[in-house]
N, C-alpha and C positions, 0 to 999 in steps of 0.2 A: 127259468125254474131250474133247480139243481136235479140231475138223474139220480132216482133212488139206488143206495147201495144195497145191494142183498147180503153181503158177507155181514156176519156178527161182530160187531166191533165193541168192546167194552173196556172199562177201565180196568188196570192191574197194578198191583202193588210193586214197588221198585224190586227188580230182582237182585239178590245178594249173590249171584252166582255167576260166572263166565262159561261159555262154551267154545270148546276147541275143536275144530274139525279137520282131520287128517284127508290126505289124499286118496286115500281107500275109501271114503264116505263114512267113516267111523267118527262119532261124535263122542266127546268126553266132557263132563261139566264139574267144576269144582269152584271152591271160594273166590271171590275177586282178591287179587293179589297172589293167588297159587303161583309157584314158579314153573317155567318152563320145564325144568328137569321133573317136577312133579306129574305135569302131563304126560311127559315122555316114558316116564317110568311105567305110569297106570297103564299106557298103550302098550307098552312092552312087556305087560304081564308081571310088572313089579321089578325087574332087573333092568341094569343100564345096558346090558348086550354083552357081547364078547367078541373079541378079534376086532376085524373090520365093521361089525355091527355096533361097537360100542359108542354110545352116545357122546358128544363132544359139544353140542349145542344145538340151535334151532333156528328155522326160518319162520318167523311168525310175519304173517301178511306181507310177505315177499322181502322182509328184512332180517339180516342176521343177526342173531341176539344170543347172549350166553346162557348158560343153563340157569343162573340165578335170577334171571331177568322175571320180573314179578307178570302176569297176564292180566290186564285191569277191563278188558272188552272182549267180547267174542269176537274170535280171529280165525284165520287157518294156520295149521302148524306143520312144518316138515322137519323131521330129525337130520341133524346134521353129524354124519359118521367119521369115525377115524380114518375109514378107507377114503374120504373125500378130501380135496385140497383145503378147504376152510377147517374142516376138522384136525388136518394134520397140523396146522399152524396153532391151534389152539392148543394141543397136546405138546408140542415142542416148546410153546412160550411157557407153558405151565410146568414142564419138566425142567426148564432152565430155572425158574423161581424155585422149585424143590431143590436143585442143586446148590443154587448160590445160599439158600437158607439153611441147609446143612451144612456146607462147609463153614459158614458164619458160626455156626452153633459149636462146632468142633475146633476151631481156629478163630476166635474172634477177631474181627478186622482184616480177615484175608480176602483179598479181591480177586475175583475170578472173572477173566475176560474170553468172552465167547467170539472167535474168530472168524473160522471159515466152515463151510459144511464139507463132508466127504461123500463120495458117490453112493457108498453102501447104506447111507442113512447115519447122520451124526455130526456134531459140531466139535471142530478141533478148538479147545480151551487151555488157555494159560494162567498160571499163577503170576501176579503182576508185583506182590511185594514180599515175596517171600521164596525159598527154593522151590523146584518143581516137587511134585509129590512124588514119593516113592511108591513101590507096589503096595506095601503093608498099608501105606496112609491111603491111598486109593481104596483098597479093599475097605478100609475102614469107613471113608467116605460113602462109598456104594450101600454098606450095611445101614450105615445111618438115614441113608435116603429111603431105603426098603423100609426101614423101621415107622418112617415118618408116614410112608405109604399105608402101613398096616393099621396107623392110628385112624387113617380116614380125616385127618387134619382137615378142617374149614380153610377156604381162600376166600377172603372176604376183600370187599372194596369200599372207599370212600372217598368223597370229593373233599379236598382241602383248600384252603385260601394260598395261592401261588407263595405268598411269602413263608408260609409254615413249610412247604416243599421244599424251599430254598434253605430255610435253617435247619430241615432235617438232613439234607445232602452235604451241607456245608460241615454240620457235626461229624459226619462220617468222612470227611475228606474225599466225596465222590465229586471230583472235579469236571468228570467227563458229562455227569447229570447237570452241573450247574451251567457248562459250556452251553450244553443243550436248551436249557430254559431260557437263554438270553434271547432266543427264538419265540419262545411262546407269547402269543398276543392276549389271549385270555387270560383273567385273573384267578383262576383255578386249575387244580390238576387231579386227575384220579390216580388215587394209590391204590395198589393190592397189598393185602397183608397174608403172613403164613406164619403162625406160630409168634405173632407178636413182632415180626419183621416187615416194615413198610418198603415199598420199591415202585418204581414206575415201569410199566410196561406197555407198549403201545399195541392195542388188540386186547380180544377177549380173552378170558382165563377160564380154566374150570373150575366148578364150585367146592371142589375138594380134593386130596392127593389121591384118595382110593381110585381114581381111574387111571392112575400113571402105573400100570401094570408092567410096561415093556420098556426097558432101558437097560443099559450096562455100563460100565468105565472100562476104556481101554489104555494102558500106558502106552506112548509114543512120542518120540521125537522131543523130549523136554516137556512135553504137555500132556495132555490126555484126550480122549475123544469121548463126549457124552453121545452114546449111541440110542437112536430111536427108529422105530420101524417105518419102513416105507409104506407109501398107502397100497402100493401093489401088494406088500408082503405085511399086513398089518399086525401078524401075531408072530412075525420072524425078526430076529437081528441076523443079518446077513453077516458072513465072515467079513473081517476087515482085511483089504489087500494094501500091500505096500506100494503106494503109487508114488515113486520116485520122481518122475518127471513132474508132478501136480504138486508135491511137496516143494520141490524147488521153485515153482511158481509162487508159492505160498512166501518162502523165504524172501525171494526177490521182491514181491510186493511190500513186504514188511520193511526192506531196506529202503525200497522209494520212498514210501511214506514217512520214514525217518527222517530221510534226506531232504525232502519237502516239508518237514515240521507240521505235517497233517496226522491227528489221532482219529478223529471221528468227526461226524458231520458238524458239530458243535465248532471244531477247529476251523473247518472249512467256511462255515456261517461268519465266523470273526474276520477271516481274510477277506471274504466278498464285503462283508458291511464295511470294513476300515479301506476298500479300495486296493488292496495288496494283490489281487487275483491274477493280474497280467502277467507277472514273475511267474507264479505258480503254473498258468496255462502253458507259458512257454518252455518251463522244465519238465510238466509233464509230456509235453509233445516231444521234447528233446530224448526223453528218455525212451519212447516209443520208436523214433527214428533210430535211435541208438539200437536198440533190440533189432529192429528190422534189418539194419546194416549188418549187424553179427549173423544173422540167419542167412543174408545174402552171402556174406564170407564163408560161410559152413558148406552153402551149396556150391560155391566156386571151388571148395577145397575136394569135396565130393567128387565133382566133376573132373577135375585134374587128376586126382588120384585112383578113382575108381570107375571114370566114365559115366557119372551120374547125368541122366538127360532127362528125368521126368520129376516134376512138382507137384505133389497132390495135396490140395488145401481142403479141409473140411472143419466143420463147426456148426453149432446150431444156430437157430434163426436169429437176426438181428446182432450178430456176434461183430459185425464190420469186415465180413470176407473179401467183399468185392473192393472196397478201400485199400485193404491190406494187400491182397492180390497185386494191385496196380503198383502201391509203392514199393512192394517187394520187386516187381518188374523194373522200376526204375533203378533200384539199388543193384540189381544185377545186372544192368546197362553200366552202371557205373564201373563195375567189377569185371567189364570186359566180355560178359555173356549177354547174347538176345534172346529176350524171351519170345516164345511163341504160344497163344493161348488157344486151348481147344476145349470146344464146349461140348459138355457131356451131354447136353439135352439134344443135340443132334444125332445120338446114337440110340435114340428110343426106337424100339421094336414097332410094328405097325400097330395100330389102334386095337384090332381085333385080338392081337396075340398078348397085349398088356394083362398082367395077372390082375385079379380083383380082390379087393380086401373083404373082411367078414360080411359087410353090408352090400356087398354085391358089385360096388361101384369099382370103377378101373383105379388101380394103386399106382400111381406114378411115382411114388417113391420107394418102391419096391426094388431091390437089386434085379428081378427079373425083367423090368420094364427096360433093361439095356440091352442091347445086342453085343454081350460080353465077348464072343468069338470074332466079331467084327472087329471091336474096339481094340483087343489085344493084337490082332493080327496088324491092324494100320499102325498102332503105337510101334510095334518092331520093324515095320517098314519105314516109318519116319525117323527112327533112331538109326538105321542104317543108311539113311542118306537117300532112299528111293522116292520116285515120283508116287504120290497116293492121291487118289482122287476120294475126298472126304463125303460123307453124307450128308444132306441136309434134311431137317425133319419138318415136314409141311404140318403145322399144328391144325389147320383147318381142314385138310382131307385125312389127317392122321396117317399119313404115310410116309416112309423113309424114300428120297429122291437123291438123285447123284448132285454133289455140290461141288465146290471148287478143287482144283488140284494144287499141289503145294510137295515142296521138297526143302527138307531143313538142311542147314550147313552144322559142321561139326562144333560151332561154338553156340549154338542154340538150344534153349531149354525150353521144354514143353511145360506149360503150367495148365494144370486143371483144377478147376474150384467146382465141389460137388459134395453131397451129402455122404457119398459112399467112399470118400478118399480115402479113409483110415481102415478101410474093412479090404483086408487080404485077398477076397474073393472077387474084387473089382478088376485085378490085374494079376490072375495066377499065370500068365504067360510071361510075365516080364522078370528078369533077374532082380532079386531083391537091392543089388548093389546100385542098380541103375536109378532107383527110386529114393526121393525124400519126401517124407511126409510131414505136413505141419498142421497143427490143431489149432484153430482160432476161437476164442471165446472170451465173455467178461468174466473171468475165472475168480475173481476178487471183488470186493466193494466196499467202500467206506460204511461202517456200521454206525448207526446213530449212537450209540454208548456201549460200553463194556458189556451190557446185557441184552440189548436189543439190536440183533442182526439183520442187516439188509439182505435179502436174497437176490442174489445176480440174475435169477429169472426175472424178477419184478424190474431191475434195470432194462434188461433186454426187452420187456414187455412194452415199458415206456417208450423205449427208442423205436419199437415197432408202431406202436400208436400214432406217434410223431410222424415217421416215415410215411405210414400209410396215409394218413390224412394229407401229407403236401405231395406225394409224388403217385400215389394210386388211387386217389378218390374215396377211400373208405372211411367212414367215420368210426370214433373209437368203440361203438356198440359191436360193428360187423368185425373189427379187429379182436374184442374181448370173445365174440363168440366162436371164431377161428382159433384162439389161442391154445385150448385144449386137444384139439387135433393135431396142432403143430406140436405140442410138448410130446405127445404120445408117438409121433414120427421120430423126433430126437430122441427119445428113450429106445427106440426100436433100432434106428439105423445110425446113430452117431455116438451116443455115449458109451457104449458097450466097447468102443474100438479105440477111446482116445488116447490110453496108454501105447497104442502101437506107433504114435507120432514120434518122429526123430527130434521134434522141438514143439513146444507148446507157447503160443503167442497169446498174452494176456491183454485183450483189447480194451480193458475199463479204463478210464481214463478219471483222475482223482477228483476233477472239477465237474463232472459231467451232469449229476443230478441238479447242480445250481443252473446248468444252462438247459436243462429239460424241462423244469419247472414251469416256466413261463409258457411253453409250448405245449405241453400236457394238460395243464390243468384245465384251461377251457374246453379242451375238447372232451376231458372225463366230465365236466359239469354238463355236456349235454347229453349224457346217458340218462334214459328215462327211470325214474324211481319206480321202484316195486318190481322190477325186471331181474332177471339173474344176472345180466352184465353189471347192473348198478351195484350189486354186492361187491363186485370186485372193485369197480370204480370208486366207490367210497374208501375201500381200503386203501387203495392207492392214492386218493385226495388226502386222507387224514395223514398218511405217512409224508406226502411230498410238503405239507405244511411247516413240517420240520426243517426244512430246507430253505435258505434264504437265497431267492434268484439272482441270477446274473440281471443287471441292467442292460439294455439296448446297447449302450456304449461298451460296457464289458463284454457282451455277446459279440460284438464286431471284433473282439480281440482275438477269438478263435480263427487259427490260420486255415485258409483254404484248402489245404491240403490233410486235415485233421481228418481222421478216423470218423469223427463225431459229426462231420459235415455230411456224411452218407445219409444221416438220419434228419439234420436240423436244415439241411439245404445249403447253397452256394459253395458247393465243392467244386475246385478246379479240375477235378479228377474226373468229373462226372463223363465229360465226353472224351475222356483218353481211354485209348484202347492198345494196351501192349502189343507190339509188333509192328503197328503201324509206322512207316518213315515218310514224310511228306505225301500223305494221303493215300499210299498204297504200300502194300507188303512186297519186300522184295523177294521173299521165299516163294512166292506164288509163281507158277510156270506160265 
């Protein structure tokens, strides 16, 4: 016998509306098919917001969606704002489309290439098929972009057969897009359109140009910067600084790519598919080794002429600092100098003296977590050839304890790797001419095509996901959850000091995305749908599918001394510790 149900149940006509629930409990109702934008505007009093609160998209039932996405069933909704990572990406992508469209309207057929990002927020761009824009032309381009913003022109999208997209790009001589589409496995492609001009962009776009309020164009170095706001300063455009060292890295990267005959990911895919990648790997690795050797030569010159004894190496997460340090040590040995590595972690203050962050947790990345007086005193003693008893930090007890005794010889160079290496406040007692600073990071990366830039941050994240799974036992979900905190630490402790480096080493390898895909993809596929990390995992997966992976045989061609081996495994340098000779350190007492 079925128990009686006391609630009143009755039939009802089909509902012709959908309801959206926001995190604060508010519920809004609208017709089936109303856009996310319409619900967000209603929830925001009819306005798209301002500054960092400017809406860029929405998270509908845990999935990132663009403003034009239609809501067809009851769901939860969260606004994606300009001050967020996803919101910033949507803004920058739409801004590039605005710039490319405006340039094509002013000078039909003009091809603009988006190259690299600059620290203050912006893309360095170049004109490919005509002379660089002069000041007046650049001002005209910016004015035309602002005019299109004022018209609030719609940005629409449509899905077309792949053959139709190929015909479109062939007619425009967009060879970069044609190379890329060779990797396409689906028989259709999503195109976005602005003022009648179709183009491909991977990732979501804004619904109209009226949202693109913050930008400017700056003429620089034979190209120009398309500047956008950083999420930390969503209503500001920071002053552009002349980064001579970073600019030199960009020029070096362009020269290397030209030498290797690789323009974009489409070019790399062809080389991998045609099994021509072995030579590319060897040349890329040779260029790395050549640069490391030149850095070692400069350190030797500084040591001989100025008595430089201290090499400080810094860079953001997953830049390959550990392998770089070891390869640099080997090159120093080849130059007749003996490296001595000093671990900065052993100079931590006692746990109870460690600074705390805004959440009240111990901040081990703060400069104040290091015993700077002792660190500087012992550096001076080591450089003077004195016996020094180094500290050893016990991470279990949180206490500093006496460590080994060492004495350096005149031809020994102290190598220290750490996040504060470029901060002058780390070594205020050491004469500047005794220090050589190296900044290591993946500073450039192959772009998907001329309009779709691949952030170097994404490449470092992929490296970290692969390394964490292989060496640290973390799954992709855990790595993705930690990444925001890691990035905040980099912005606070590393990036502001990068131009203090005597030299920058670009750790990017032209073939690495092809090597990382087969390793990162299965890890990303394990991230649970509907969770915040899944939004990031889905974005990385959609990008990786444009990259043709190395086969196992091709993967085996990567040298065991490659910087990439630090992340993908099988590095012959893993157990190499600079300064060790025959299992002991001759400089020890």
